[in-house]
C-alpha positions as CSV (number, residue, x, y, z in Angstrom):
1,X,123.6,122.5,153.4
2,X,123.7,121.7,157.1
3,X,125.7,118.8,158.5
4,X,122.8,117.7,160.7
5,X,119.1,118.0,160.0
6,X,116.9,117.7,163.1
7,X,113.4,116.3,162.4
8,X,110.6,116.8,164.9
9,X,107.1,115.4,164.3
10,X,104.4,117.4,166.2
11,X,100.7,117.5,166.8
12,X,99.1,119.8,169.3
13,X,102.3,120.1,171.3
14,X,102.1,123.8,172.4
15,X,102.9,122.7,176.0
16,X,106.0,120.8,175.0
17,X,107.4,122.1,171.7
18,X,109.6,124.5,173.6
19,X,111.6,121.5,174.9
20,X,113.3,120.6,171.6
21,X,113.4,124.2,170.4
22,X,115.1,125.6,173.6
23,X,117.5,122.7,173.7
24,X,118.6,123.2,170.1
25,X,119.2,126.9,170.7
26,X,121.9,125.9,173.3
27,X,123.8,123.4,171.1
28,X,127.6,123.6,171.1
29,X,127.5,122.4,167.5
30,X,126.0,124.9,165.2
31,X,126.0,123.4,161.7
32,X,122.4,122.1,161.7
33,X,118.9,123.0,160.6
34,X,115.5,122.0,162.1
35,X,112.4,120.7,160.4
36,X,109.1,120.5,162.4
37,X,106.5,118.3,160.7
38,X,103.1,119.4,161.9
39,X,100.2,117.0,161.6
40,X,97.5,119.6,161.6
41,X,97.7,121.1,165.1
42,X,94.7,123.0,166.4
43,X,96.7,124.8,169.0
44,X,99.7,127.2,169.0
45,X,102.3,124.5,168.0
46,X,103.0,126.0,164.5
47,X,103.1,129.6,165.7
48,X,105.7,128.7,168.3
49,X,107.8,126.4,166.1
50,X,108.0,128.6,163.0
51,X,109.9,131.2,164.9
52,X,112.8,128.8,165.2
53,X,112.4,126.1,162.6
54,X,111.1,125.3,159.1
55,X,107.6,124.0,159.6
56,X,105.9,121.6,157.2
57,X,102.3,120.7,157.4
58,X,101.7,117.1,156.7
59,X,98.5,115.5,157.9
60,X,99.0,111.9,156.8
61,X,98.5,109.8,159.9
62,X,101.4,108.3,161.8
63,X,104.7,109.3,163.3
64,X,106.5,107.2,160.7
65,X,104.9,109.2,157.9
66,X,105.8,112.5,159.5
67,X,109.4,111.5,160.1
68,X,109.7,110.3,156.5
69,X,108.3,113.5,155.2
70,X,110.7,115.5,157.3
71,X,113.6,113.4,156.1
72,X,112.5,114.0,152.5
73,X,112.6,117.8,153.0
74,X,116.0,117.7,154.8
75,X,119.5,118.2,153.3
76,X,121.7,117.2,156.2
77,X,124.3,114.4,155.9
78,X,123.0,113.2,159.3
79,X,119.3,113.0,160.2
80,X,118.5,113.3,163.9
81,X,114.9,112.4,165.0
82,X,113.6,113.9,168.2
83,X,110.1,114.0,169.6
84,X,108.2,117.2,170.2
85,X,108.4,116.7,174.0
86,X,112.1,115.9,174.0
87,X,114.9,118.3,175.0
88,X,118.4,117.6,173.7
89,X,121.3,118.1,176.0
90,X,123.7,121.0,174.9
91,X,126.3,118.5,173.6
92,X,123.9,116.2,171.7
93,X,124.7,117.4,168.2
94,X,128.4,117.6,168.9
95,X,128.3,114.0,170.1
96,X,126.6,112.8,167.0
97,X,128.9,114.8,164.7
98,X,131.9,113.1,166.3
99,X,130.3,109.7,166.1
100,X,129.5,109.9,162.4
101,X,133.1,110.8,161.5
102,X,133.5,107.1,161.5
103,X,132.3,106.0,158.1
104,X,131.4,102.5,159.2
105,X,128.6,103.9,161.5
106,X,125.1,104.3,160.0
107,X,123.0,104.8,163.2
108,X,123.5,106.0,166.7
109,X,121.6,106.7,169.9
110,X,122.1,107.6,173.6
111,X,120.3,107.9,176.9
112,X,116.6,109.1,177.1
113,X,115.9,110.5,180.5
114,X,112.6,111.8,182.0
115,X,112.2,115.5,182.4
116,X,109.3,116.1,184.8
117,X,109.2,113.2,187.2
118,X,112.1,111.9,189.3
119,X,110.3,109.0,191.1
120,X,112.5,106.0,191.4
121,X,110.2,103.7,189.4
122,X,110.1,106.1,186.4
123,X,113.9,106.6,186.4
124,X,114.4,102.9,186.5
125,X,111.9,102.4,183.7
126,X,113.7,104.8,181.4
127,X,117.1,103.4,182.3
128,X,116.0,99.8,181.5
129,X,114.4,100.8,178.2
130,X,116.8,103.5,176.9
131,X,120.0,102.2,178.3
132,X,120.2,98.5,179.2
133,X,117.7,97.2,176.6
134,X,119.2,99.4,173.8
135,X,122.8,98.6,174.7
136,X,122.0,94.9,174.9
137,X,120.2,94.9,171.5
138,X,123.2,96.5,169.9
139,X,125.6,94.1,171.5
140,X,123.8,91.1,170.1
141,X,123.5,92.6,166.6
142,X,119.8,93.4,166.8
143,X,119.7,97.1,167.3
144,X,116.5,98.6,168.8
145,X,116.8,102.4,169.0
146,X,114.2,104.6,170.7
147,X,112.7,107.1,168.2
148,X,113.0,110.1,170.5
149,X,116.8,110.0,170.2
150,X,117.6,108.4,166.8
151,X,120.5,109.6,164.6
152,X,121.1,108.0,161.2
153,X,123.3,108.6,158.2
154,X,121.0,110.1,155.5
155,X,122.2,107.9,152.7
156,X,121.6,104.8,154.7
157,X,118.2,106.0,155.8
158,X,117.1,106.5,152.1
159,X,118.7,103.2,151.0
160,X,116.4,101.3,153.4
161,X,113.5,103.6,152.5
162,X,113.1,105.1,155.9
163,X,110.5,104.3,158.4
164,X,107.9,101.6,157.6
165,X,104.6,103.6,157.5
166,X,102.5,100.5,158.1
167,X,103.7,100.5,161.7
168,X,101.7,102.7,164.1
169,X,104.2,101.8,166.8
170,X,107.6,100.0,166.7
171,X,108.5,101.9,163.6
172,X,111.8,103.0,165.3
173,X,112.9,99.5,166.3
174,X,112.0,98.2,162.8
175,X,114.1,100.8,161.1
176,X,117.0,100.0,163.5
177,X,116.8,96.3,162.5
178,X,116.9,97.1,158.8
179,X,119.8,99.6,159.2
180,X,121.9,96.9,160.9
181,X,122.5,95.4,157.4
182,X,124.0,98.7,156.2
183,X,126.7,99.2,158.8
184,X,127.4,99.7,162.5
185,X,125.0,101.0,165.1
186,X,126.5,102.6,168.3
187,X,125.4,103.8,171.7
188,X,127.0,106.9,173.1
189,X,126.5,108.0,176.8
190,X,127.3,111.5,175.7
191,X,124.3,111.7,173.3
192,X,121.7,112.5,176.0
193,X,118.1,113.8,175.7
194,X,115.4,114.4,178.3
195,X,111.8,113.6,177.4
196,X,108.4,114.1,179.0
197,X,107.4,111.2,181.2
198,X,103.7,111.9,180.5
199,X,103.0,108.5,178.7
200,X,104.6,106.3,181.4
201,X,102.9,108.4,184.1
202,X,99.6,108.0,182.4
203,X,99.9,104.3,181.8
204,X,101.9,103.4,184.9
205,X,105.3,101.7,184.8
206,X,103.8,98.2,184.7
207,X,101.4,99.1,181.9
208,X,104.2,100.7,179.9
209,X,106.3,97.6,180.1
210,X,103.5,95.2,179.3
211,X,102.6,97.3,176.2
212,X,106.2,97.1,174.8
213,X,106.7,93.4,175.7
214,X,103.6,92.6,173.7
215,X,104.9,94.8,170.9
216,X,108.2,92.9,170.9
217,X,106.5,89.6,170.6
218,X,104.2,90.8,167.8
219,X,107.0,92.2,165.8
220,X,109.4,89.2,166.0
221,X,106.7,86.5,165.7
222,X,103.8,88.1,163.7
223,X,105.8,90.8,161.8
224,X,103.4,93.5,162.8
225,X,103.0,96.0,165.7
226,X,100.3,97.1,168.1
227,X,98.0,99.8,166.6
228,X,96.3,100.8,169.9
229,X,98.6,103.6,170.7
230,X,96.4,105.9,172.8
231,X,96.6,109.7,172.4
232,X,97.5,111.2,175.8
233,X,97.7,114.9,174.9
């Protein structure tokens, strides 16, 4: 049984799946396994991933469903959720292993930085969302973790019944809020990942922020999230 199970939902990600795979191969911490949950890819995603990870085909719609399926098939004491276009830094798993040695901690996260684009507005956008906003949410007791870098104690994850599959978006922040009742959530500057900036580049920084501001309002006041999450592959 591995200490950490890394769960990666994927759908037609042949251009990007090498990001998490190559990053995991370079980890300083080795006691982990990897589960890729494929949603029925029509490209080479499965062929690439199955060389390095256990691949599960699960075509139920939604990232939340895929992540839950991966968690169900995982044995790790810690579950780490990454996206298929996200590359972990070499010390990511080591950082999480150290964090969860504290039994009071049930969830953790760290910086999410862009890979391809280094324009100032994109860098600032990621810093605001994945650093300042997340740190602030934890500080006020309302954790909001970004799903592309989300580590959780497996028993706590199962106790709250994982991700809410009714949410097309915001499923990561919803889970964060429910986990807050189980124990502490922490932010570590050492738990770094690098992710594709393709969505923020496609939407524009302003459109990206507007989408998530509306999502925040809908979640806290209407108890639902936006469902119009456009496919940009």
